[in-house]
N, C-alpha and C positions, 0 to 999 in steps of 0.2 A: 653419169646416170644419176648419182645423188642430188646433184643440182637439178636436173630435171623435174625429179620429185618434189624436192623441195619448193620449186617454182609452181608446180600445180597444186600443191597444197596450199601455198601462200595464195595463189589467184584463188582457189576455191573458197578458202576462208574470208578473203576480201569480198567475194561476190556475196557470200551469205550475210556478212555484216552489213553490207549497203542494202541488201534485201530487208534485213530487220530495222534498220535504220529509216528506210523509206516508209515502211508500215508504220513506226513509231510517228514520224512526220504527219502520214496521212490521218492516224487515229486521234492525234492532237488536233489537226486543222477541221476534221469533221466532227469531233466531239460527240460521237454517237456509239456507246458502247454495245449497242445491241446489232448493229452492221460493222462496225470498226472496233472489235474488242481491244482492250490494251494487250501489249506482249506478256505482262504478268499472268494474266487471265488466261491467256492460249497456253502458256507453260504449264500452269496448274491443270489445264484440261488435259494437255500431252501426258502428263505424270500419270493421271487417272487413267489415260489409256492402256497404261500397263498392269492395272489391277486385273486380277484374273477374271472378273465377272465383265470386264471390257475386252481384255487382250485375247478372250477364246474367240472372240468374233474374227479377229485377224487370222488365227489359226484355222478356223473353219474356212475361211475365205482361201487361204494360202493352201489348204489341201485342195480345195477345188481347182485351183490353178495348177497345181502339181498333176492331177488326174487329166484335166483338158490338156495340158502340154504334152503329157505323156502319151496320150491316144492320138494325138495330131502327129507326134513324132515317129510313131510306130506305123501309122496310116502312110504319112509321107516317105518313109523310108520302103515300105512295100511298093508304093507307086514308084519310085525310084529303082527298086530292083527289077521291076516288070520292064521299066524303060532300059535298063542295061541289057536285059535278056533279048526285048523286042523294042527297039528304038521306036518303031511306029506306033508303038501302044499309047505313047503321051498323047497323040493327037485326040484319043477318047476322052482324056482329062482335061486337056487345054481348055475348051470351051466352057466345063463347069467352073473351073478353077478362076477363069477370066471372070464369069459371072459372079461368083462369089467375091471377087476382089473389087468389082465396079459396084456391086449392090450397096446402098445408103445403109449405114448402120444401124438408125434409126427404124427402118423399113424391115431389116432381118430381125431385129429384137421383137418389135411388136407382133410381128407374124408367128414368130416362135413362142411368144409368150401366151398367145391366144390358142395355141394349138396344144401345148404342152403345160404341165404342172409348173408351181414357182420354184420348187427344188430343181427339177431337171432343166427348166429352160437355160440358166445361167451356162450350163456345161455346154449345151448345143451353141449356144451364142459365141462363147469363145472358141468353140472347135471351129466353125464355120468362118471365124476372122482369122483364125492362126494357120489352118491347113493351107489356105493359098499361098501365103508368105513363106511357110515352112517348105512346102514341096518346091515352089520356084527356086528358093535358095539353095536346097539340095541338088535340084537338077543344073542349076548354074556350075555348081562345084563339080559334077560330073562331065559337064562340058567342057570344063577347063583342064580337065586330065590330059596328061601327054597323049597326042595322038599316034605317035610312034609306039608307045608301050601297048595302047589300044591295039594296034594291028599285029604287034608281035605276039600278044595274047590269044588274038585269033586264028594265028598260024599254028600254035600249039594244041594238042589235043588235051585240054585241062576241063576236068568238069566245072560247070559254072558255079556250084556252090563253093569249090575251091579257089576260082577266082575271086569271088564274092568276099570269102572269109579271109584270104591271104593278101589280095591285092585291092579291090575296090573300096572295102569298108575301111581298112588303115588309111588309105589314100583321101577319103573323104571325110574322114574324122574332124580334122580342124575345121571344115565348113559345117559340120553338123553341131560342132560346139558354138561356132559362130551364130548359126541360126537360132540356137537355143537362147544365145545371149541376145539375139535381136527381136526375140518374140516373148520372151518370159515376161519382160516389162510390159508389153503391150497386153498379153493376157492376162497380167494381174489387173491391169486398169480397166480392160473389156469385161472380165468377170464382175469387178465392183459395179460397173454400169449394169450389166446383164442383172444382178442382185438387186440393183436400185430399183430398175423397171419391174422386175418382177416381185419385189418386196420378199425376198427369200428368207426364210427364218434363219436365225443364227448366223448372219453374215454382216460383213462391213457395209454392204450396200443398203440393207436396211436400217442400220444405225445412221448413216448419212442422211437417209429418206427422213427419219424421225427427227434429225437435228435441224434439216432444212425446213419442214413442216412447221416447227417451234421457233424458227429463226435464232437456234443457238449457233451463232457464226463462230464462237469460240471453239466449239466443239468440232465444226465442220473443218476449220483451219488445222486444228490438232490432229484429226485423223488424216487431213491431207498431208501434214509433215511426216507423220509416222508412215505413210504410204510410198513417199517419196524415199524415205530413210530405208524401208525393206528394199524397194527394187533396186536403190543404188549400191546396197551391200550385197544383194545378189549377184548384181553385174560385175562388181568388183571381185567377189569371189571366182566367178565363172572366168573372168579375164585372167586370173591369175592361175587357174587351171590350165587355161589355154596356153598362156606362155610357157608353163613347165612342159606342157606337152610338146610344144613345138621345139622347145631346147632338148628334149629327148630325142625326137625325130631327127633333128638336125645336128 
């Protein structure tokens, strides 16, 4: 187990070092600080991102992601509860979910931004892109439940709310956590893109928009590194929580 962890750390560190080395080589060859800034300038900008007047934009965006993912999870769970109670009901949602999955991101974004305000648009954009993945992920978890158990529950006169509370939700909880893991990082990136297009105030999207417009590539790269770090930390924390829960269950 320890050897496996050490190997993962070594491989990850090696990959990061190779990326840094590759960028250093490119910046030296191109010799254009405007488009290919040096590593030291990128790290200076990265440190500046942690100043409160900059870091608050990350917190605003992060709070928007939590709200969007939370609302998406509640709606998805409600759809799945209805599916558990009335399996044929999912056919009502299936065409809508399929359409939401297949529509191009740029089309959804432009349509939402035109109709709604710049503050509300990122929430709706993130919700529309997260909800199909989350709902289908939870449905897949329900469909993989033991059929014999489902049949036994159907034979007993137990209230649906008790089945839901005592059986269904505990059994699909690992699926819920896994779905959160898979969608939170996507939601974070989608939210930033939505903020970028809508030019939402107090957001990372607006910061990146301004940096791009002024060709501050060192700032763009610095914020990108910070975004990757935040998403990676969140996924690691959720993975740890998921493993601990599985150990408790099994």
